[in-house]
GUROKE-280587 format. One record per residue: x, y, z of N, C-alpha, C, O in turn. Coordinates in pm, whole numbers, padded with zeros to 5 digits, always signed. Example, Ala and Ser with C-alpha at 12.3 -4.5 7.8 and 13.67 -1.06 7.14 Angstrom:
GUROKE-280587
+01319-00569+00780+01230-00450+00780+01320-00330+00780+01424-00332+00846+01285-00225+00708+01367-00106+00714+01290+00003+00787+01341+00114+00804
This chain:
GUROKE-280587
+03339-04158+01996+03384-04009+02002+03336-03994+02172+03248-04028+02251+03471-03914+02162+03501-03869+02297+03351-03823+02397+03243-03869+02360+03355-03739+02512+03256-03680+02571+03305-03540+02553+03420-03497+02540+03181-03476+02557+03226-03352+02529+03294-03302+02624+03376-03213+02602+03261-03366+02782+03367-03274+02864+03501-03299+02901+03577-03255+02987+03505-03392+02802+03674-03461+02752+03743-03316+02720+03684-03214+02684+03898-03333+02745+03965-03210+02734+03955-03192+02555+03951-03284+02474+03954-03014+02519+03962-02999+02389+04052-02945+02313+04089-02839+02365+04101-02965+02220+04180-02910+02089+04160-02766+02064+04236-02670+02053+04040-02783+02059+03920-02658+02009+03775-02659+02002+03721-02766+02027+03706-02564+01974+03608-02530+01924+03554-02479+01824+03579-02362+01794+03449-02571+01735+03462-02496+01563+03359-02410+01587+03298-02427+01693+03328-02332+01525+03211-02212+01516+03203-02144+01347+03301-02114+01279+03057-02130+01308+03072-02028+01157+03039-01952+01190+02940-01976+01258+03073-01810+01182+03045-01676+01225+02870-01656+01115+02824-01694+01007+02835-01583+01218+02658-01588+01175+02626-01497+01046+02685-01394+01081+02581-01473+00943+02564-01394+00860+02413-01413+00779+02369-01327+00702+02353-01522+00807+02211-01534+00707+02115-01462+00754+02072-01484+00867+02054-01345+00659+01955-01260+00738+01805-01281+00731+01714-01206+00764+01803-01438+00668+01667-01523+00653+01692-01547+00780+01603-01480+00831+01747-01593+00863+01793-01672+01033+01741-01561+01110+01641-01567+01182+01822-01448+01089+01772-01363+01170+01788-01226+01135+01893-01162+01143+01660-01181+01089+01643-01047+00994+01647-00934+01073+01613-00938+01192+01688-00827+01013+01718-00721+01068+01796-00672+01205+01891-00729+01153+01839-00630+01311+01856-00606+01402+01889-00751+01479+01968-00756+01573+01810-00882+01421+01879-00961+01512+01990-00996+01486+02060-01021+01585+02049-01012+01357+02182-01062+01297+02264-01013+01399+02334-01094+01460+02268-00849+01437+02408-00797+01511+02369-00855+01623+02478-00854+01682+02297-00904+01696+02245-00921+01849+02319-01057+01858+02398-01086+01948+02282-01138+01750+02363-01278+01712+02484-01307+01758+02529-01397+01829+02563-01139+01664+02713-01144+01632+02741-01163+01825+02780-01241+01912+02701-01066+01806+02745-01030+01991+02696-01131+02065+02761-01116+02169+02607-01250+02089+02649-01365+02138+02775-01424+02056+02828-01502+02135+02840-01424+01948+02932-01536+01926+03063-01473+02005+03162-01530+02053+03021-01317+02000+03147-01256+02056+03141-01296+02217+03246-01348+02254+03082-01289+02278+03034-01335+02444+03100-01483+02417+03221-01502+02431+03023-01567+02384+03087-01723+02324+03216-01723+02281+03264-01835+02293+03288-01649+02239+03440-01663+02236+03503-01641+02340+03575-01718+02404+03466-01493+02368+03554-01470+02502+03576-01544+02626+03661-01525+02712+03473-01644+02618+03502-01720+02735+03556-01879+02708+03604-01960+02787+03526-01888+02552+03655-01991+02506+03762-01980+02511+03829-02056+02580+03814-01885+02441+03967-01834+02379+04067-01821+02469+04187-01817+02439+04002-01812+02632+04154-01819+02740+04192-01972+02737+04311-02003+02738+04079-02081+02733+04101-02197+02772+04117-02277+02598+04122-02398+02618+04123-02257+02498+04118-02372+02374+04132-02314+02235+04085-02200+02244+04152-02324+02177+04142-02237+02042+04019-02246+01958+03952-02350+01956+03993-02162+01903+03809-02123+01810+03899-02149+01699+04021-02129+01689+03801-02204+01607+03818-02248+01464+03688-02182+01418+03577-02234+01406+03720-02071+01399+03606-01952+01328+03603-01994+01185+03714-02003+01132+03481-02026+01099+03447-02043+00988+03393-01877+00942+03295-01836+01005+03448-01793+00847+03453-01703+00793+03367-01710+00634+03352-01815+00572+03333-01614+00600+03313-01616+00498+03352-01500+00329+03330-01500+00208+03429-01409+00450+03516-01301+00385+03585-01187+00480+03547-01130+00582+03656-01183+00433+03733-01074+00537+03684-00959+00639+03726-00923+00748+03599-00927+00574+03483-00836+00654+03433-00899+00792+03422-00834+00896+03395-01080+00771+03370-01134+00865+03469-01077+01042+03468-01022+01152+03553-01168+00915+03684-01198+01017+03760-01022+01143+03808-00997+01254+03719-00962+01022+03752-00805+01086+03699-00816+01195+03750-00827+01307+03519-00809+01140+03434-00775+01276+03433-00819+01382+03407-00753+01483+03467-00966+01380+03479-01102+01511+03587-01022+01595+03572-00990+01713+03724-00990+01498+03855-00984+01557+03842-00841+01643+03885-00831+01758+03796-00763+01592+03788-00612+01662+03670-00619+01798+03682-00575+01912+03575-00681+01745+03461-00672+01879+03547-00809+02015+03492-00807+02125+03624-00875+02005+03692-00898+02095+03806-00828+02120+03839-00801+02235+03873-00792+02018+03970-00684+02084+03925-00600+02177+03978-00621+02286+03822-00485+02175+03761-00406+02215+03698-00497+02369+03631-00416+02433+03701-00596+02421+03673-00676+02542+03808-00662+02610+03805-00655+02733+03940-00657+02541+04038-00706+02587+04080-00871+02581+04152-00929+02662+04028-00917+02488+04041-01093+02440+04131-01104+02368+04133-01051+02257+04248-01191+02429+04371-01206+02320+04316-01278+02213+04227-01360+02234+04374-01247+02060+04331-01357+01964+04474-01446+01958+04538-01462+01854+04501-01484+02049+04590-01591+01997+04565-01722+01925+04627-01770+01829+04449-01775+01999+04411-01884+02002+04268-01840+01895+04166-01879+01951+04255-01811+01839+04173-01767+01733+04243-01771+01578+04338-01711+01528+04130-01891+01521+04217-01917+01398+04088-01921+01308+03993-01996+01330+04097-01804+01170+03988-01796+01077+04010-01901+00938+04114-01941+00886+03898-01921+00912+03918-02034+00827+03826-01973+00703+03705-01964+00723+03876-01934+00581+03770-01863+00484+03701-01955+00442+03770-02042+00388+03568-01980+00442+03488-02075+00346+03341-01989+00344+03311-01902+00425+03277-02026+00256+03145-01998+00171+03051-02112+00304+03075-02232+00319+02972-02053+00363+02886-02106+00439+02713-02022+00423+02681-01903+00422+02631-02151+00410+02493-02071+00417+02420-02041+00558+02329-01965+00587+02478-02108+00614+02436-02047+00789+02517-02129+00880+02618-02192+00851+02464-02120+00982+02628-02165+01153+02605-02291+01160+02714-02348+01161+02507-02377+01167+02505-02469+01237+02608-02615+01225+02587-02732+01196+02730-02531+01266+02788-02623+01229+02836-02741+01323+02935-02808+01296+02732-02768+01471+02692-02878+01513+02654-02999+01438+02690-03116+01454+02560-02936+01337+02521-03019+01217+02564-03108+01124+02546-03230+01112+02633-03013+01050+02707-03066+00920+02852-03024+00942+02940-03049+00860+02864-02985+01010+03054-03004+01062+03082-03155+01101+02997-03239+01125+03208-03170+01103+03309-03307+01116+03256-03353+01287+03240-03278+01383+03240-03481+01278+03193-03533+01450+03336-03610+01438+03363-03701+01361+03418-03552+01532+03534-03586+01577+03533-03733+01631+03451-03714+01721+03565-03870+01641+03662-03944+01720+03795-03957+01737+03881-03889+01680+03816-04057+01829+03973-04066+01900+03961-04200+01902+03859-04269+01913+04115-04243+01886+04154-04402+01923+04301-04412+01969+04329-04416+02089+04414-04417+01851+04513-04378+01864+04523-04265+01819+04600-04193+01882+04472-04218+01728+04483-04065+01657+04346-04011+01703+04258-04071+01766+04348-03887+01657+04172-03810+01666+04180-03810+01473+04266-03787+01389+04048-03846+01473+04028-03870+01319+03899-03823+01334+03852-03807+01447+03822-03795+01214+03671-03725+01185+03582-03836+01079+03622-03895+00979+03439-03839+01151+03330-03899+01112+03264-03789+01002+03183-03705+01044+03298-03795+00876+03155-03714+00770+03012-03796+00769+02995-03917+00749+02915-03694+00798+02802-03759+00755+02774-03654+00698+02828-03544+00705+02622-03716+00594+02562-03660+00523+02491-03560+00603+02481-03590+00722+02443-03457+00569+02357-03300+00632+02269-03265+00510+02307-03210+00407+02069-03333+00557+01993-03257+00439+01905-03191+00458+01800-03173+00396+01967-03127+00598+01891-02976+00664+01768-03024+00700+01662-03001+00642+01786-03092+00796+01648-03189+00880+01580-03239+00795+01474-03190+00756+01629-03342+00753+01503-03425+00662+01444-03413+00555+01342-03465+00508+01579-03276+00488+01550-03246+00390+01401-03040+00378+01337-02973+00297+01427-03046+00490+01314-02888+00488+01390-02772+00421+01335-02704+00334+01476-02759+00449+01571-02650+00355+01648-02655+00250+01756-02701+00286+01648-02633+00144+01702-02708+00014+01836-02608-00001+01938-02656-00049+01834-02487+00036+01943-02405+00055+02012-02440+00200+02134-02426+00197+01985-02461+00266+02073-02467+00403+02164-02618+00363+02280-02635+00399+02092-02707+00291+02128-02854+00238+02266-02865+00225+02337-02955+00271+02315-02730+00132+02401-02694+00084+02533-02710+00135+02630-02750+00071+02528-02668+00281+02620-02652+00406+02650-02842+00403+02727-02876+00493+02620-02910+00350+02697-03086+00340+02840-03063+00352+02933-03091+00428+02813-02990+00224+02979-02986+00163+03092-02886+00207+03194-02856+00144+03056-02850+00311+03127-02718+00416+03329-02803+00476+03448-02774+00486+03227-02919+00496+03350-03044+00540+03470-03020+00431+03590-02998+00447+03376-03036+00297+03510-03052+00226+03602-02935+00128+03665-02943+00023+03579-02851+00201+03628-02706+00166+03718-02691+00262+03786-02591+00238+03766-02768+00404+03829-02685+00459+03956-02815+00437+03938-02936+00424+04101-02725+00438+04182-02826+00383+04305-02835+00521+04412-02896+00514+04247-02746+00663+04300-02794+00778+04233-02943+00838+04277-03013+00929+04109-02964+00750+04066-03144+00802+04159-03238+00759+04151-03349+00812+04283-03210+00636+04308-03300+00563+04413-03371+00669+04411-03494+00654+04491-03332+00757+04597-03351+00857+04521-03455+00935+04595-03515+01013+04380-03501+00939+04313-03586+01005+04235-03721+00892+04170-03707+00788+04273-03830+00958+04175-03938+00878+04053-03889+00901+04000-03835+00998+04006-03931+00754+03859-03875+00745+03778-04004+00703+03839-04099+00654+03655-04009+00720+03553-04182+00753+03450-04093+00710+03393-04005+00775+03430-04137+00560+03283-04113+00532+03149-04203+00565+03142-04311+00507+03079-04180+00624+02999-04285+00662+02868-04329+00586+02805-04433+00602+02847-04253+00522+02724-04270+00370+02561-04236+00396+02458-04227+00328+02597-04224+00530+02403-04169+00576+02375-04028+00613+02439-03926+00586+02281-04043+00671+02213-03864+00708+02210-03873+00880+02129-03932+00950+02302-03810+00911+02261-03731+01038+02346-03622+01106+02455-03582+01067+02273-03578+01224+02344-03464+01258+02410-03488+01380+02399-03600+01430+02486-03390+01443+02538-03398+01568+02476-03340+01682+02514-03355+01798+02373-03270+01641+02300-03232+01772+02183-03338+01785+02089-03316+01862+02191-03464+01704+02090-03527+01729+02140-03666+01829+02050-03747+01852+02236-03686+01870+02313-03757+01956+02391-03667+02034+02417-03551+02003+02443-03756+02184+02488-03699+02239+02547-03861+02360+02474-03954+02392+02706-03840+02404+02772-03946+02395+02868-03953+02545+02961-03875+02567+02835-04032+02614+02913-04027+02739+03052-04071+02717+03106-04087+02826+03146-04102+02599+03272-04142+02590+03329-04254+02672+03444-04261+02715+03229-04344+02689+03220-04498+02714+03159-04556+02703+03113-04627+02791+03116-04554+02544+03023-04658+02506+02867-04627+02497+02791-04692+02426+02834-04534+02565+02686-04487+02566+02616-04375+02482+02669-04263+02490+02504-04388+02402+02481-04270+02318+02328-04246+02329+02253-04341+02307+02278-04127+02362+02164-04088+02342+02072-04022+02255+02107-03905+02236+01950-04058+02184+01927-03987+02077+01766-04041+02067+01740-04155+02106+01668-03958+02017+01531-04001+01946+01482-04056+01849+01520-04051+01732+01383-04122+01902+01309-04192+01761+01254-04096+01650+01234-04119+01531+01238-03991+01716+01123-03886+01624+01227-03832+01533+01194-03801+01418+01382-03815+01584+01444-03754+01477+01576-03896+01389+01590-03899+01266+01636-03973+01465+01640-04096+01339+01593-04186+01311+01649-04276+01247+01449-04189+01360+01380-04280+01268+01324-04196+01170+01293-04249+01063+01304-04071+01187+01258-03966+01059+01241-04021+00905+01349-04024+00846+01129-04066+00827+01160-04073+00679+01258-03993+00641+01361-04049+00603+01256-03887+00642+01356-03764+00571+01476-03816+00567+01539-03755+00480+01553-03914+00626+01666-03927+00695+01713-04046+00650+01774-04025+00545+01713-04146+00677+01762-04277+00603+01608-04407+00601+01592-04509+00668+01537-04356+00517+01401-04465+00557+01456-04616+00529+01407-04713+00587+01567-04626+00428+01589-04766+00381+01643-04832+00541+01648-04954+00556+01673-04761+00626+01726-04861+00741+01666-04876+00856+01601-04776+00886+01663-04966+00938+01570-04981+01032+01618-04924+01150+01718-04852+01140+01561-04943+01275+01613-04855+01379+01736-04957+01439+01804-04914+01531+01760-05080+01390+01880-05178+01444+01995-05123+01327+02114-05106+01356+01938-05098+01194+02055-05103+01092+02117-04996+01139+02236-05002+01166+02011-04834+01163+02062-04722+01229+02209-04745+01340+02311-04677+01338+02172-04891+01455+02220-04869+01571+02354-04907+01508+02455-04841+01532+02353-05002+01436+02492-05045+01365+02593-04942+01330+02711-04942+01363+02505-04824+01230+02592-04744+01210+02694-04660+01309+02815-04642+01311+02598-04626+01379+02630-04575+01526+02761-04620+01602+02863-04563+01640+02718-04732+01606+02853-04872+01683+02965-04853+01606+03068-04797+01641+02934-04914+01474+03066-04865+01401+03115-04762+01332+03188-04779+01235+03081-04653+01372+03174-04481+01284+03169-04449+01456+03283-04414+01486+03113-04449+01534+03130-04398+01657+03172-04436+01761+03221-04373+01855+03150-04572+01743+03255-04590+01856+03149-04668+01997+03200-04710+02101+03044-04672+01978+02953-04684+02176+02906-04820+02117+02936-04858+02004+02806-04909+02231+02795-05015+02208+02661-05012+02245+02589-05092+02186+02592-04913+02356+02447-04962+02366+02383-04752+02318+02446-04646+02324+02234-04786+02275+02201-04692+02229+02087-04726+02306+02022-04828+02325+02079-04512+02376+01941-04513+02415+01869-04471+02333+01902-04406+02233+01741-04509+02372+01641-04420+02230+01535-04362+02319+01447-04421+02382+01558-04248+02312+01396-04170+02363+01323-04069+02307+01389-03980+02253+01188-04059+02306+01075-04052+02225+01097-03928+02134+01173-03933+02038+01022-03808+02169+01037-03717+02128+01075-03589+02188+01072-03587+02312+01114-03471+02121+01191-03345+02116+01085-03276+02191+00979-03314+02242+01168-03120+02177+01037-03068+02216+00944-02936+02120+01013-02884+02032+00864-02905+02127+00803-02852+02049+00854-02734+01996+00919-02660+02070+00829-02697+01857+00901-02601+01808+01025-02644+01732+01044-02582+01628+01111-02733+01762+01200-02792+01734+01187-02839+01560+01138-02949+01537+01232-02753+01443+01243-02781+01313+01312-02948+01298+01294-03045+01225+01386-02917+01401+01515-03040+01365+01485-03251+01410+01561-03346+01423+01277-03223+01420+01265-03324+01432+01364-03409+01607+01425-03516+01612+01343-03325+01700+01346-03342+01803+01555-03379+01850+01619-03477+01888+01578-03276+01826+01760-03330+01876+01757-03333+02038+01710-03268+02132+01832-03439+02015+01853-03493+02222+01904-03355+02221+01814-03299+02283+01986-03266+02193+02079-03159+02297+01974-03044+02335+02004-02933+02379+01856-03091+02312+01770-03000+02355+01656-03015+02456+01558-02948+02490+01728-03164+02498+01629-03222+02557+01693-03246+02703+01670-03176+02801+01812-03403+02696+01881-03476+02783+02002-03475+02697+02025-03491+02577+02092-03442+02841+02241-03480+02774+02305-03522+02880+02263-03492+02992+02448-03619+02859+02536-03612+02961+02650-03513+02993+02724-03439+02928+02626-03556+03162+02733-03454+03181+02854-03491+03296+02925-03418+03365+02847-03603+03285+02983-03742+03343+02932-03895+03259+02840-03927+03184+03017-03943+03303+02978-04107+03220+02886-04113+03279+02812-04042+03212+02805-04159+03394+02648-04227+03434+02586-04100+03503+02545-04149+03609+02560-03989+03505+02495-03865+03501+02401-03810+03394+02458-03781+03289+02292-03794+03400+02227-03754+03237+02114-03621+03326+02033-03643+03416+02147-03491+03259+02083-03422+03275+01920-03348+03197+01919-03245+03130+01841-03403+03217+01695-03406+03131+01581-03267+03166+01561-03211+03274+01541-03250+03081+01473-03129+03113+01324-03225+03123+01299-03337+03079+01245-03130+03197+01148-03136+03243+01033-02987+03236+01070-02870+03242+00906-03033+03223+00809-02884+03237+00723-02936+03332+00669-03041+03296+00691-02891+03451+00551-02928+03521+00440-02845+03470+00353-02824+03554+00422-02794+03356+00311-02733+03360+00220-02860+03244+00247-02889+03127+00128-02902+03319+00019-02971+03244-00057-02972+03099-00112-03052+03022-00013-02785+03114-00111-02766+02980-00004-02758+02868-00035-02741+02750+00122-02772+02912+00205-02746+02783+00243-02861+02775+00273-02938+02866+00246-02889+02579+00274-02977+02536+00386-03042+02553+00377-03164+02549+00504-02991+02573+00637-03055+02672+00594-03144+02740+00603-03265+02719+00526-03069+02858+00485-03183+02985+00486-03309+02947+00586-03369+02987+00416-03368+02886+00393-03532+02868+00535-03615+02762+00566-03733+02775+00601-03519+02666+00685-03561+02606+00803-03583+02692+00856-03693+02706+00839-03481+02745+00951-03501+02854+00950-03598+03001+01034-03666+03059+00800-03562+03025+00775-03708+03152+00835-03821+03045+00939-03874+03084+00798-03854+02948+00782-03992+02910+00942-04036+02845+00976-04146+02804+01036-03893+02855+01161-03935+02854+01198-03986+02945+01240-04102+02943+01190-03898+03069+01224-03919+03214+01226-04072+03242+01314-04141+03294+01093-04109+03186+01043-04295+03263+01145-04339+03148+01228-04406+03211+01172-04339+03057+01248-04410+02963+01401-04392+03075+01464-04485+03125+01416-04306+03084+01588-04301+03146+01584-04387+03272+01675-04465+03301+01454-04366+03358+01459-04444+03471+01441-04557+03500+01430-04612+03610+01437-04616+03343+01434-04792+03337+01552-04857+03255+01577-04976+03266+01652-04737+03136+01756-04790+03087+01905-04778+03186+01923-04704+03283+02000-04877+03126+02076-04880+03143+02201-04833+03055+02177-04818+02935+02366-04800+03110+02445-04795+02989+02517-04921+02955+02499-05031+03007+02615-04884+02846+02666-04987+02767+02755-05092+02892+02818-05190+02853+02748-05062+03015+02815-05154+03118+02697-05219+03233+02718-05278+03339+02572-05183+03169+02446-05234+03245+02430-05172+03393+02382-05243+03481+02465-05057+03420+02453-04972+03540+02358-04842+03534+02379-04741+03468+02296-04858+03582+02161-04716+03605+02241-04613+03587+02364-04611+03583+02133-04491+03573+02197-04393+03513+02189-04282+03667+02129-04332+03762+02233-04174+03680+02194-04124+03830+02110-03970+03744+02198-03904+03690+01976-03911+03726+01929-03842+03672+01923-03692+03792+01892-03684+03911+01962-03600+03701+01911-03454+03731+01849-03364+03686+01914-03277+03629+01691-03349+03695+01592-03263+03661+01688-03094+03624+01771-03025+03683+01627-03091+03515+01669-02965+03422+01519-02859+03359+01465-02858+03249+01489-02777+03492+01296-02665+03429+01394-02654+03276+01510-02673+03240+01258-02608+03215+01225-02544+03074+01203-02376+03128+01144-02357+03234+01252-02264+03050+01276-02172+02994+01093-02142+03020+01083-02061+03112+00959-02181+02968+00871-02141+02941+00877-02111+02756+00955-02161+02675+00784-02029+02736+00776-01990+02585+00832-01831+02573+00781-01726+02613+00939-01852+02512+01044-01753+02474+01009-01709+02315+01045-01783+02223+00948-01601+02294+00889-01520+02154+00941-01384+02147+01039-01337+02205+00843-01316+02049+00794-01403+01992+00822-01521+01874+00940-01540+01845+00742-01584+01819+00775-01658+01748+00836-01634+01615+00876-01520+01594+00850-01726+01521+00863-01676+01376+00727-01649+01301+00641-01731+01334+00684-01554+01206+00603-01569+01132+00657-01671+01003+00559-01723+00951+00751-01702+00956+00760-01759+00904+00794-01937+00881+00819-02010+00785+00779-01951+01013+00735-02108+00990+00655-02159+01066+00611-02090+01157+00613-02292+01052+00490-02354+01120+00475-02372+01197+00367-02428+01212+00563-02348+01332+00604-02353+01422+00558-02218+01513+00627-02116+01505+00429-02222+01607+00385-02133+01700+00512-02087+01807+00517-01979+01866+00600-02184+01815+00700-02144+01922+00852-02188+01904+00890-02283+01836+00924-02108+01971+01100-02119+01976+01137-02200+02065+01125-02184+02186+01201-02328+01989+01291-02403+02068+01378-02384+02140+01497-02414+02121+01309-02311+02271+01438-02252+02370+01396-02349+02508+01298-02386+02574+01552-02361+02499+01628-02454+02607+01741-02487+02716+01855-02485+02670+01733-02506+02804+01888-02487+02884+01958-02620+02842+02081-02624+02829+01879-02729+02820+01972-02838+02794+02045-02847+02709+02130-02936+02711+02032-02734+02578+02164-02672+02445+02274-02633+02505+02369-02614+02430+02296-02607+02659+02431-02582+02704+02587-02645+02623+02564-02754+02570+02690-02613+02610+02798-02654+02592+02946-02654+02661+03027-02562+02671+02952-02734+02686+03094-02797+02790+03242-02781+02729+03312-02878+02701+03277-02663+02714+03466-02645+02715+03546-02681+02773+03524-02767+02857+03686-02626+02751+03775-02639+02856+03744-02508+02992+03731-02387+02972+03739-02574+03117+03735-02447+03195+03561-02399+03212+03513-02368+03321+03493-02400+03100+03411-02369+03132+03223-02397+03046+03198-02441+02934+03154-02364+03124+03034-02440+03060+02907-02296+03001+02830-02229+03070+02927-02293+02881+02773-02240+02778+02689-02229+02815+02636-02322+02753+02577-02174+02898+02448-02207+02925+02349-02066+02851+02361-01944+02866+02281-02124+02794+02184-02010+02734+02035-02015+02823+01954-02098+02863+02057-01867+02823+01952-01815+02913+01839-01747+02846+01853-01731+02725+01717-01699+02905+01627-01652+02798+01501-01522+02885+01382-01504+02860+01603-01442+03001+01539-01387+03079+01410-01443+03122+01299-01405+03086+01430-01507+03175+01296-01605+03242+01366-01643+03385+01484-01657+03415+01239-01655+03468+01267-01646+03633+01362-01833+03665+01400-01860+03779+01386-01939+03544+01417-02021+03617+01597-02026+03552+01674-02121+03555+01615-01919+03511+01755-01868+03410+01851-01922+03576+01916-02026+03581+01838-01820+03699+01918-01851+03792+01895-01994+03849+02002-02053+03866+01812-02049+03874+01790-02152+03874+01873-02241+03824+01932-02318+03900+01891-02244+03682+01957-02342+03632+02095-02333+03597+02155-02420+03535+02155-02202+03646+02272-02161+03645+02328-02233+03776+02435-02293+03782+02215-02212+03907+02287-02315+04027+02299-02476+04003+02375-02535+04079+02223-02559+03896+02193-02646+03898+02327-02717+03806+02357-02837+03803+02381-02626+03747+02482-02664+03644+02602-02664+03721+02691-02748+03725+02580-02489+03817+02725-02498+03896+02739-02612+03986+02857-02647+03995+02663-02677+04051+02693-02794+04109+02670-02969+04008+02673-03085+04050+02657-02939+03930+02741-03056+03813+02866-03011+03782+02955-03096+03781+02900-02875+03753+03059-02865+03741+03122-02804+03801+03190-02710+03760+03113-02849+03934+03236-02804+03988+03326-02686+03960+03315-02564+03975+03441-02783+03905+03519-02734+03873+03555-02628+03752+03667-02578+03742+03421-02590+03638+03449-02534+03542+03294-02414+03603+03203-02427+03685+03341-02295+03497+03264-02152+03524+03156-02189+03449+03148-02274+03360+03076-02116+03494+02953-02119+03403+02933-01970+03344+02950-01867+03408+02901-01976+03240+02854-01853+03158+02768-01799+03111+02771-01741+03003+02659-01812+03198+02554-01757+03105+02544-01649+02983+02603-01541+02978+02475-01692+02907+02438-01568+02815+02305-01588+02675+02281-01654+02574+02250-01475+02765+02129-01416+02696+02078-01497+02570+02136-01454+02471+02012-01573+02548+02028-01650+02373+01889-01605+02299+01853-01646+02189+01816-01512+02382+01656-01505+02274+01690-01498+02175+01656-01588+02098+01779-01382+02122+01811-01377+01959+01888-01491+01879+01896-01496+01757+01946-01587+01974+01960-01678+01890+01909-01816+01851+01943-01907+01775+01768-01775+01979+01707-01883+01952+01562-01899+01860+01476-01985+01843+01595-01741+01804+01520-01689+01717+01515-01782+01558+01423-01811+01481+01626-01801+01559+01683-01902+01450+01692-02049+01445+01759-02127+01377+01585-02066+01558+01547-02207+01595+01651-02299+01603+01659-02412+01556+01734-02231+01674+01885-02341+01772+01951-02206+01860+01947-02083+01853+02013-02314+01949+02099-02167+02029+02219-02232+02073+02284-02231+01968+02279-02278+02142+02456-02232+02174+02517-02355+02119+02604-02349+02032+02460-02505+02184+02528-02613+02131+02463-02675+01992+02494-02788+01952+02385-02603+01934+02355-02574+01773+02491-02565+01744+02570-02656+01719+02511-02418+01753+02603-02369+01681+02799-02391+01711+02901-02328+01685+02764-02509+01771+02928-02489+01813+02969-02705+01773+02898-02803+01754+03088-02685+01778+03145-02836+01772+03284-02858+01855+03382-02784+01860+03265-02965+01908+03434-02962+02003+03509-03035+01921+03457-03103+01832+03638-03029+01941+03744-03142+01902+03823-03146+01996+03891-03066+02060+03800-03270+01992+03911-03346+02111+04063-03315+02112+04133-03303+02011+04097-03306+02221+04243-03304+02231+04345-03446+02222+04468-03435+02232
């Protein structure tokens, strides 16, 4: 599996339309976030946009045209989806002599949402993917639960991949064997817990991310009264001890947290939204950074500018998006060139 910063052929998105995920005016706000994301992506790479009908396609095209964005790199794919979380149910691309994709089972984060689990079949409904070799793995995995450096090392969390709602028939080493076989990794770095409010059971893309082969950005919460403080600190200590697939230590860069972003959802058990700056997306020429109208927004932007000097950092206000319990990385999926 190539690293996210390697050259893309395209970014995959699924247009938002689920009014349970984003009730009332929030859906329109999230649509605007998608337009901002595509406005930053389209000048540098293709965008494969899944739409349920022509009305959604027209809405997206009109909004982009009003911004003066060329549509030549925008490709619509008509397919019914329940929700937008293509990072978790979409194809996970791999590359050797040619680009192929792996298909994993999506059961809506340990079986939490029966309706959303239907999106495991979206990949089967996309004729465009038939030009690639397809490899079915046969086990449950979401794209947001892993992050790779493209040179044999993978980051994940025990909270997610060892969750009994996913592959309870597999041991820790058994899961590692699948990751090594289908994603070409040689070393799995196991962190512990994700952040509070994350209904995915601790996806790593909310806490810790590779930014190059040897450098990792990891979120920290200095407020000792915040539940995230101990969990994120424990992950930092693990990273300090760990080595990559070639036996080398990591360079670690600390990333702040945006505090409590709210109000939280009344229909969820969590009292807090899983807002994190670590849920950024690395694309050709740009990094899409979720921000939350918090004092740490600018600090985080400065950190990412140092980490990605050749890419433009594009901050996007994502408080409406994270109300759906995910942010920018959760709704994107890269296709390598």
